[in-house]
C-alpha positions as CSV (number, residue, x, y, z in Angstrom):
1,M,12.9,12.0,-15.0
2,Q,11.1,11.5,-11.7
3,D,8.2,13.6,-10.4
4,G,9.3,17.1,-9.7
5,T,12.3,17.1,-12.1
6,E,12.8,20.5,-13.6
7,V,13.5,20.6,-17.3
8,Q,14.1,23.2,-20.1
9,F,13.7,22.8,-23.8
10,R,15.8,24.7,-26.4
11,S,14.9,24.6,-30.1
12,V,17.8,23.3,-32.2
13,T,16.7,25.4,-35.2
14,L,16.0,28.7,-33.5
15,H,18.5,28.3,-30.6
16,K,15.8,29.7,-28.3
17,Y,14.0,28.3,-25.3
18,V,10.4,27.2,-25.0
19,S,8.6,29.6,-22.7
20,A,5.2,29.6,-20.9
21,E,4.3,33.2,-21.1
22,N,3.6,34.8,-17.7
23,G,4.6,31.5,-16.1
24,G,1.4,29.8,-17.4
25,G,-2.1,30.6,-18.6
26,M,-1.1,31.5,-22.1
27,K,0.3,29.8,-25.2
28,L,3.9,28.5,-25.4
29,T,6.4,30.5,-27.4
30,V,10.0,29.9,-28.5
31,D,11.7,33.3,-28.2
32,R,13.9,33.4,-25.1
33,D,17.7,33.5,-25.4
34,S,18.3,32.5,-21.8
35,P,16.1,30.4,-19.5
36,S,14.5,31.4,-16.2
37,S,11.3,30.3,-14.4
38,W,9.0,30.8,-17.3
39,E,11.2,28.5,-19.4
40,T,11.3,25.8,-16.7
41,F,8.8,22.9,-16.5
42,R,8.3,20.4,-13.7
43,L,7.6,16.8,-14.7
44,W,4.6,14.8,-13.4
45,R,5.5,11.2,-14.3
46,V,2.8,9.1,-15.9
47,S,5.2,6.3,-17.0
48,S,8.9,6.0,-17.8
49,T,8.3,7.9,-21.1
50,E,5.0,9.8,-20.6
51,F,4.7,13.0,-18.6
52,H,2.6,16.0,-17.7
53,L,4.5,19.3,-18.0
54,R,3.7,21.8,-15.2
55,T,4.6,25.5,-15.4
56,S,6.0,27.7,-12.6
57,Q,2.5,29.1,-12.0
58,G,1.0,25.6,-11.7
59,T,-0.8,25.2,-15.0
60,F,-0.2,22.3,-17.4
61,V,0.9,22.2,-21.0
62,T,-2.1,21.1,-23.2
63,Y,-2.8,20.6,-26.9
64,N,-5.9,21.9,-28.7
65,T,-6.6,19.5,-31.5
66,K,-8.8,22.0,-33.3
67,T,-6.3,24.8,-33.5
68,N,-3.1,22.7,-33.3
69,I,-1.8,25.3,-30.7
70,V,0.1,24.1,-27.6
71,S,-0.5,26.2,-24.5
72,A,-0.1,26.1,-20.8
73,T,-3.7,26.7,-19.8
74,A,-4.9,23.4,-18.2
75,S,-5.6,23.6,-14.5
76,T,-5.5,19.8,-14.0
77,P,-3.8,17.1,-16.2
78,S,-5.5,14.4,-18.1
79,L,-4.8,12.4,-21.3
80,T,-5.0,15.7,-23.2
81,E,-2.1,17.0,-21.2
82,T,0.0,13.8,-21.5
83,F,3.2,13.8,-23.7
84,Y,5.6,11.2,-24.8
85,I,9.3,12.3,-24.5
86,E,11.7,10.4,-26.7
87,R,15.4,11.0,-26.0
88,N,18.5,10.2,-27.9
89,E,22.1,9.9,-26.6
90,R,22.8,13.7,-27.0
91,N,19.9,14.8,-24.8
92,R,17.9,15.8,-27.8
93,V,14.2,15.1,-27.5
94,H,11.0,14.8,-29.5
95,V,7.8,15.5,-27.7
96,K,4.7,13.8,-29.0
97,H,1.1,14.3,-27.8
98,V,0.0,10.9,-26.6
99,T,-3.6,10.8,-27.8
100,S,-3.2,12.5,-31.2
101,G,0.2,11.2,-32.0
102,S,1.3,14.7,-33.2
103,Y,4.8,15.9,-32.6
104,L,5.4,19.3,-31.0
105,Q,7.4,21.6,-33.3
106,V,8.3,25.3,-33.7
107,S,6.2,27.3,-36.1
108,T,7.3,30.1,-38.3
109,T,5.8,32.6,-35.8
110,N,7.8,31.2,-32.9
111,D,4.8,29.3,-31.4
112,I,4.6,25.7,-30.6
113,T,2.2,23.6,-32.7
114,A,1.5,19.9,-32.9
115,D,0.4,19.4,-36.5
116,S,2.8,16.8,-37.8
117,H,2.6,13.0,-37.5
118,A,5.8,12.4,-39.4
119,V,8.7,11.0,-37.3
120,P,11.2,13.8,-37.2
121,G,15.0,13.5,-37.6
122,W,17.5,14.3,-34.8
123,D,19.4,17.1,-36.5
124,D,18.1,20.5,-37.6
125,N,14.4,19.8,-37.3
126,A,11.6,22.0,-36.1
127,A,10.4,19.2,-33.8
128,T,13.8,18.6,-32.2
129,F,14.8,20.2,-28.9
130,E,17.7,20.0,-26.5
131,M,16.4,19.1,-23.1
132,T,18.3,20.2,-20.0
133,I,17.6,18.7,-16.6
134,V,17.9,21.8,-14.3
135,S,17.1,20.1,-11.0
136,N,16.3,16.6,-9.8
137,V,16.5,17.0,-6.0
138,I,13.2,15.6,-4.8
139,H,13.6,12.0,-3.7
140,G,10.6,11.3,-1.4
141,D,7.8,8.8,-0.9
142,Y,5.9,10.1,-4.0
143,Q,9.0,9.8,-6.3
144,L,9.8,6.3,-5.0
145,G,6.3,4.9,-5.4
146,N,5.5,6.5,-8.7
147,G,9.0,5.9,-10.2
148,L,9.5,2.3,-9.2
149,G,5.8,1.3,-9.5
150,H,3.8,-0.4,-6.7
151,D,5.4,-3.9,-6.7
152,K,9.0,-2.9,-6.8
153,A,8.5,0.1,-4.4
154,K,6.8,-2.3,-1.9
155,Q,9.8,-4.6,-2.0
156,V,12.2,-1.7,-1.4
157,L,10.1,-0.2,1.5
158,T,9.5,-3.7,3.1
159,R,13.2,-4.3,3.1
160,H,13.9,-0.8,4.5
161,R,11.3,-1.1,7.3
162,N,12.5,-4.5,8.4
163,S,16.2,-3.4,8.7
164,F,16.5,0.3,9.2
165,V,15.2,0.4,12.8
166,T,14.9,-2.7,14.9
167,S,14.1,-3.6,18.5
168,Q,17.8,-3.6,19.3
169,D,17.9,0.2,18.5
170,F,15.2,0.7,21.2
171,K,17.2,-1.5,23.6
172,F,20.3,0.7,22.9
173,L,18.4,3.9,23.6
174,N,17.2,2.6,26.8
175,K,20.7,1.5,27.9
176,Y,22.0,5.0,27.5
177,G,19.1,6.8,29.1
178,I,17.3,8.1,26.1
179,N,13.7,8.0,27.0
180,T,11.7,9.3,23.9
181,V,11.7,8.9,20.2
182,R,10.1,11.1,17.6
183,I,8.5,9.1,14.7
184,P,7.7,10.9,11.4
185,V,4.7,9.6,9.5
186,G,2.9,10.5,6.3
187,W,-0.8,11.3,5.9
188,W,-1.5,8.1,4.0
189,I,-0.8,6.0,7.1
190,A,-4.5,6.6,8.0
191,F,-5.5,4.6,4.9
192,D,-3.3,1.5,5.5
193,P,-3.0,-1.2,4.3
194,D,-4.1,0.2,0.9
195,P,-3.3,3.9,0.8
196,P,-4.0,6.0,-2.4
197,A,-1.5,5.5,-5.2
198,P,1.4,5.9,-5.5
199,F,2.0,5.5,-1.7
200,I,2.8,2.1,-0.4
201,G,1.1,0.4,2.6
202,G,2.9,-0.9,5.6
203,S,3.7,2.2,7.6
204,L,0.9,1.6,10.1
205,E,2.2,-1.8,10.9
206,A,5.7,-0.4,11.3
207,L,4.3,2.3,13.7
208,D,2.5,-0.3,15.7
209,T,5.7,-2.3,16.0
210,A,7.6,0.8,17.1
211,F,5.1,1.4,19.9
212,S,5.5,-2.2,21.0
213,W,9.2,-1.9,21.2
214,A,8.9,1.4,23.0
215,Q,6.7,-0.1,25.6
216,L,9.1,-3.1,26.0
217,Y,12.0,-0.8,26.7
218,D,10.2,1.9,28.7
219,I,10.5,4.6,25.9
220,K,7.9,7.1,25.0
221,C,6.8,8.0,21.5
222,I,6.0,11.3,19.8
223,I,4.1,10.9,16.5
224,D,5.1,13.6,14.1
225,L,2.9,14.3,11.0
226,H,5.8,15.0,8.7
227,A,3.9,14.8,5.4
228,A,0.5,16.4,5.2
229,P,-1.9,16.1,2.2
230,G,-0.8,18.5,-0.6
231,S,2.6,19.1,1.1
232,Q,3.0,21.9,3.7
233,N,6.5,23.0,2.6
234,G,7.3,21.5,-0.9
235,M,10.2,19.4,0.4
236,E,10.6,15.7,-0.2
237,H,10.1,14.8,3.5
238,S,6.6,16.3,3.1
239,A,5.9,14.0,0.1
240,S,5.6,16.8,-2.4
241,R,5.1,15.6,-5.9
242,D,7.0,18.5,-7.6
243,G,8.1,21.0,-5.0
244,S,4.8,22.8,-4.8
245,T,2.6,23.3,-1.7
246,S,-1.2,23.1,-1.5
247,W,-1.7,21.9,2.0
248,P,-4.1,24.8,3.1
249,L,-6.6,23.2,0.7
250,Y,-6.6,19.9,2.6
251,I,-7.0,20.9,6.2
252,S,-10.1,18.8,6.8
253,Q,-8.3,15.7,5.4
254,T,-5.3,16.5,7.7
255,L,-7.5,16.7,10.7
256,Y,-8.9,13.3,9.8
257,V,-5.4,11.9,10.0
258,I,-4.8,13.5,13.4
259,D,-8.1,12.0,14.7
260,F,-7.1,8.6,13.3
261,L,-3.7,8.7,15.1
262,A,-5.1,10.1,18.3
263,S,-7.9,7.5,18.5
264,R,-5.4,4.6,17.8
265,Y,-2.6,5.6,20.2
266,A,-3.8,8.1,22.8
267,R,-4.2,5.5,25.5
268,H,-1.1,3.4,24.6
269,P,1.4,3.3,27.5
270,A,4.1,4.5,25.2
271,M,2.3,7.6,23.9
272,L,3.8,10.9,24.9
273,G,2.4,13.3,22.3
274,I,1.4,14.1,18.7
275,E,3.0,16.8,16.6
276,L,0.3,18.3,14.4
277,L,2.5,19.3,11.5
278,N,6.2,19.4,10.7
279,E,7.7,22.7,9.4
280,P,4.9,24.4,7.5
281,S,6.3,27.0,5.1
282,A,5.9,30.6,6.0
283,A,5.9,31.5,2.3
284,T,2.8,29.4,1.5
285,V,0.9,28.8,4.8
286,P,-0.8,31.9,6.2
287,L,-0.5,32.3,9.9
288,D,-4.2,32.5,10.6
289,T,-4.8,29.3,8.6
290,L,-2.1,27.5,10.6
291,I,-3.4,28.8,14.0
292,S,-6.9,27.7,13.1
293,Y,-5.6,24.2,12.2
294,Y,-3.6,23.9,15.4
295,K,-6.6,24.8,17.5
296,Q,-8.8,22.2,15.8
297,G,-6.0,19.6,16.1
298,Y,-5.6,20.4,19.8
299,Q,-9.3,19.8,20.4
300,I,-9.2,16.5,18.5
301,I,-6.4,15.2,20.6
302,R,-8.1,16.3,23.8
303,K,-11.1,14.4,22.7
304,H,-9.1,11.2,23.1
305,S,-6.6,12.2,25.8
306,S,-6.4,14.9,28.5
307,T,-2.7,14.3,29.1
308,A,-1.0,13.7,25.7
309,Y,1.2,16.5,24.7
310,V,0.0,18.5,21.7
311,I,3.1,19.7,19.8
312,I,2.9,22.6,17.3
313,C,5.8,23.4,15.0
314,Q,6.9,26.9,14.0
315,R,6.7,28.0,10.4
316,I,10.0,27.8,8.6
317,G,11.3,30.7,6.6
318,N,10.6,34.3,7.4
319,A,8.5,33.9,10.5
320,D,8.9,34.8,14.2
321,P,8.5,31.8,16.6
322,L,6.7,34.1,19.0
323,E,3.7,34.3,16.6
324,L,2.7,30.8,17.8
325,Y,3.9,31.2,21.3
326,K,1.3,33.9,21.8
327,A,-1.5,32.3,19.7
328,N,-3.4,30.7,22.6
329,I,-3.7,27.3,20.9
330,G,-4.7,25.4,24.0
331,P,-4.5,25.6,27.8
332,S,-2.6,22.4,28.8
333,N,0.3,20.2,27.8
334,L,0.9,22.3,24.7
335,V,4.5,22.4,23.3
336,L,6.0,24.7,20.7
337,D,8.6,22.9,18.6
338,L,11.4,25.2,17.6
339,H,13.7,24.4,14.6
340,Y,16.7,26.6,14.4
341,Y,18.5,26.3,11.0
342,N,21.7,28.2,10.7
343,L,22.3,26.6,7.2
344,F,19.5,28.7,5.6
345,D,20.9,32.0,6.8
346,N,23.4,33.9,4.7
347,Y,25.0,35.2,7.9
348,F,26.6,31.7,8.4
349,V,28.2,31.5,5.0
350,N,31.9,30.5,5.5
351,K,31.4,30.4,9.3
352,T,33.3,27.6,11.2
353,A,31.6,25.0,13.3
354,T,32.9,26.8,16.4
355,E,31.4,30.1,15.3
356,N,28.1,28.3,14.6
357,I,28.1,26.9,18.1
358,Q,29.0,30.2,19.7
359,F,26.1,31.8,18.0
360,I,23.7,29.3,19.6
361,F,25.1,30.1,23.0
362,K,25.2,33.9,22.6
363,N,22.2,34.6,20.4
364,R,19.7,31.7,20.6
365,Q,20.0,31.5,24.4
366,P,18.5,35.0,25.1
367,Q,15.5,34.2,22.8
368,L,14.9,30.9,24.7
369,Q,15.1,32.8,28.0
370,A,12.5,35.2,26.6
371,F,10.2,32.3,26.0
372,N,10.7,31.0,29.5
373,D,9.8,34.5,30.9
374,S,6.5,34.5,29.1
375,N,3.3,32.8,30.1
376,G,2.9,30.4,27.2
377,P,3.4,26.8,26.0
378,L,6.4,24.6,26.9
379,I,9.4,24.8,24.5
380,F,10.9,21.8,22.7
381,I,14.0,22.4,20.7
382,G,13.4,19.9,17.9
383,K,16.5,20.9,15.9
384,F,19.7,22.8,16.1
385,V,21.1,22.5,12.6
386,L,24.5,24.0,11.8
C-alpha cells in the first residue's frame, strides 16, 4: 500500500468492478465484469490507512457532500479527496471518506455514493468491496520516505550511505585502473539538508564525500541527474510517486538544480562532467522540449566551466539516438550517452546470452560507426543491457 500501488475494487454484492468512466473526469460506476485501466486506481499514501485514489487519466476520486455522489473529477488532492481504507483478512475493504465519515457504497443505479455513516458488515453489503493489488513495483526514494516516515527513513538512508560505498571502493577502482565513476543524484539534493517532504536530507554530504574520495584516489566524477522534478520517465529511479511523468512542467526547477551542481563542483579537481538528465521517456517528453532543456543546461554548465563535459542522454522507448546527435546542443565537450536495452525489445525473447552479445557486435557496431563518421558530439555507451 505504498505510493504508486495499483488497486482494483470489486463489489461483493454486484460482482462488478468500480470504474472511472473514460479513465477519469466523470462519476464512478460499478458495472464492469472485468477490469482494465479505467478500473485501476493508483494510491497516493497519506498515512498507513489514508489514501488519495488517482485514475489512469490523472484525476482524483472525490466526494460531493451535497449530492453524495463519488466521482473522479478532482485535478489535485486535498482532504476532500482523502479516504480511509479498512481491510480485513480476506482482502475485503470498506472505504470511508475521511472528513465526512461516510462510507462508499453501491447504489441501486450502479453508482458509488457516500451517504451512510453506519459501520457496514463484511459479508454481502453494499459498502464492502474486494480489493486486488494489481501492481506494487515502485520502490524508490518517494516510497521509502513517505512510507517509513521521516525519522525511520532517515535512519535507513544514513545506514545505507555509510556502508554501501566507502573510500575502500574508490581505492579498489584505482588499483584496477578504473578512472571514473558516474554518480546518480535526485533533484532534492539542491535543497539539502532539508529537502521537500518526503525526501530525506544527507545526499549532498554523501556527494561531497564521494568527490573527496575521488580526489584522493585520482578518480574523476560524472554527476548524473537521475531523478528530475515530476519524474522524466515514471520509473522508481526517477523518484516517481505513482509511475506518472510530469517533468516537462518543471524544466525551470530542473535548470536550477543543474546550476546548483555546476556552481558547487565545476572547479573541483575530480569533476569530469554533468549529465543533464537520465533516460527521459520518448512517450511523454517531446523532442523539442528536451532539446531546448539540453541547450539551456549546456549554457548553464559553460557559465561555470569551459572544460567540463556536458552529457545528454537519449530518450528511451521509440526514439532514434540520431535525433540528439544532430541537434546542435553545444559546440565543445558535448557527449551523447547511449543506453542500449535488449531486454525491452521483443526480438530478444528467448534469446541466449551468446545471441544477445552477437547482436551487439553485428548490429550495434555499425550504428556506432555511423556516429563516428558524422560531425557531432562524442559518444558514451552508458549501458549495454542484455
